[in-house]
Every structure is written in C-alpha cells, then in structure tokens.
C-alpha positions, 0 to 999 in steps of 0.5 A: 541457310548460310553462316557469315561471321557467326550469323545464320541467314535464311535465304528467300525461296523462289517466288514472291517475297514473304508478305510480312517482309514485303509489307515492312519494306513498303512502309519505308516509302514516303509518298509526297506527290499528291498526284499519287492516288494509289501507291504500293501496298500488299495486295494492290497490283497497280499504281494510280495517278491523278491526270486531271479529268481521269486517272492513269493506272500503271503496272509492271510485271515480269514473266519468269516461269516459262519461255513458251508464249512468253510475249503473250503472257507478258502483255496479258498479265500486265493488262489484267492488273490494269483492268482489275482497277477498272481501267482500260489498258492502252499503252505497253512498254517492254524490256527484253532480257535475252540469253547469249548464244540463243538470240538470233534475228529470227528468235527476236523477231518472233518475240516482237511479232507475238508482242504486237499480236497480243497487243492488237487483240486487246487494242493496246499500243506498243510504245517502246521499251528496251532490248539486250542480250544479257550475260548469265541468262539461260532463258529469256526474261520479259518485263512489261509496263502497262498503262491504262486510263479510267474515269475517276468515278469508275476507279476500283480500289479495295478501299471500297470493300465492306463487310457483307459484300459478295465475292465472285469468281470468273471462269475457274482456277489455275488456268495459267498453271494448267497451260504451263504444265501441259507445255513444260511437262508434256513428255511426262504427262503424255504417257499418263493421261488421255491425249484429249485432256492434255490437248485441251490443257495446252490450249488453256491460254486461249480457251478459257484464256488468261485475259481478264480484261473483258470480264473486268470491263463488263463487270464495271459497266454492269454495276458499282464494283467495290473491288477486283483482283486477279489471282496470279502467283500463289494461286487462288488461295494467295489471291484471296488472301491478298484481297483480304489484306488490301481491303483490311477485311476478313473473308469467308469462302465456300471452297466447294463452290470454287470451280476447278477445271477437270484438266486441272484436277487431273494434273493435280491428282497425278502430280500431287499438287494443290490447285489452290496454290497453282498460278491462276491468271485467267480468273478474276475476283469481283467484289460487289454489293449482294444486290448486284450479284445477279446483275454482274453474273448475268452481264458476264454470262451475256459475253460467255464468261462464267461467274460464280459466287464463292463467298463473302466479305466479313469483319476483320476480326472474323479472319480469313477462312475457307469452308470445305464440306462443312469444316472451317480452315484458315485461308493462308497464302502459298509461300511457293507456287505449286508450279515452281514446286512441281517443276523442281524435279527434286520434289517431284513425285508422280502419284 
C-alpha cells in the first residue's frame, strides 16, 4: 500500500491485471473499423481482421518468467493463441529487449538461432522486429507478434459456444510451469526427488511439449469446433474461467478427470503449490458438440495427442464450478500464478 496526499493506493501484484480492472479498461475501446472481426475482450487472446477471402489472426505476447529457452517460449506461446482461433500461424515478428553487460554477439546470435529454429519447426517465417540493449533490465524480455490466416468458415471464436457443449483437454496441466520449475529450481529439487523425475520434467518443453498448434489444427479438421483456449498464466483454473467469461456461459468441470502429470504432482507436493494455478502452456481446451467428442478424441489420438473430456458448458446462471470427489466448488481464477509465488523466496516453504 502507498499513501499520497491522504489517499491509500493499492498496487497490482506481479502477473495479469485483475479481470475486473481489465474488463473495465477494455470497454473504453471503440472499434470503428468494420474490418475488425474480433477485438479485445477478456478471455480472447487474438484479434481477427477481414482480409476479403479469409481472416487474418494476430497475437502479441511477451515472455517474462524465465530466460532459459526464452526464444522457444516466445515463438510457441504466440503461435498457440493464433492456432486456438483455428488459424495456421504463418508470420512472426519479435522485439528483443536485452540487458546491459550481458548481451554480447554470441548471446544475441544464440537467441536469433533459437528463434529461427523454433519458427522452422512450425513452418513460420520470421519477418522482422526490433532489437536493443535496454537500460535497467536484469534479464532479457522478448515480445512476439504472430500472424496467421484461416478460411472464414473455420474461424473459432467463443461466440459459437452454447450450453450443453462438451469441454475437452489435451495432454495434461501445467506443462510449461513444470518445465520452468525444473530449470529454475534445479539446485533445490535435485536434492529432494529422484533424478529421473527431474530429468523428465526438464524435457517437458519438447515432450509432451508446449505447442498446441498440431492439436488445434487436428481438432479443427476433425469437427466443427465451437471454441478453443490455451490456458497459460494462472493455470488451468484461470484458463477455464477465461473460457467461461469469453463465451458468456457457465462451466461444470469434473476436476477428478483433469490429467496431472506425476512430475507436476511431485513438484506440487514438495513445493506446497496447487497445479491448477501453475502456468499451463501445452494444454488446449476444446469445446465441441457432444456428438463430436469421439471424433475429436480419435483424431487427436491418431497423431499421438491425448484428449480427455473434463466437463460441459452450462447456462450462465448456473455459474462456473468444479466437482471434486463429489463436492462442488466455485471455479475461480488465480490472481497470481503459482510459479511466481513459488519463485518468490519470501513465500517459499518446502514441505
């Protein structure tokens, strides 16, 4: 808290803006251009523009949690949000803000090489951006801008979601958070858990992987997808809440059906954290008509991606809830991602 001229002011915590504040701010935006098909909205992660015969989908997102494989993260998290709209990621621009006294030619060249490699793996072209050495930084910050395109009839937006739809989840939760913790806290974790568990967790970026592009494209080809959302900061709980907000519907989620990796569970028990609030890139929420569930699950299985039904869409008056071991709980977003809380040594306690 901070006092100025007799007024008490509350500063925001690290992480996303509180949803109510963000929603109020977004209401100030007046979209006068008729070619903007989808504009800013809580729970919607990309903008959509009418380009005549197809739609252009555009996304921007930074990477601030970690420097390890930061270029890989930046390409993939931006590609994920474009793919979640049913679009194929095609073009990438990136702003690199680099710290003083750390950024030599070798360092910058390694970043560029990783960006190019990450783009190549997804068939994306690096088109431009900006690079500078920025005063006052203690670590690199990358801000990506991803563009993709989609046939008009294949665009996926939350406006198509209706009560009765099924909610599916690919892979499992907290893939990205598990990988980051394995790297950032290796010195602590290595003394307290089997080496094979830590080694598998360190490789979560590639296996099961944080990209949802293949999953999104496969689901879109298999059925008429009503909605997709990739849970990121704030974990699966926040991702589900955002899905409900964007669709203006309620949710009833069977928490016991949500897959949690053994490595993630081991980290959670040791570090005293809730995996539902841990940054979750790598998983994809898919909403379809119940008659299409088997079709989508089968198509994803054919490309070696696990897909699990975890709940359903309900009328808005029914609210957003989780059912765990027969008990019903409100589904609420995490104000602070569990990764941020755990990496803050002031609140870190081993169990």
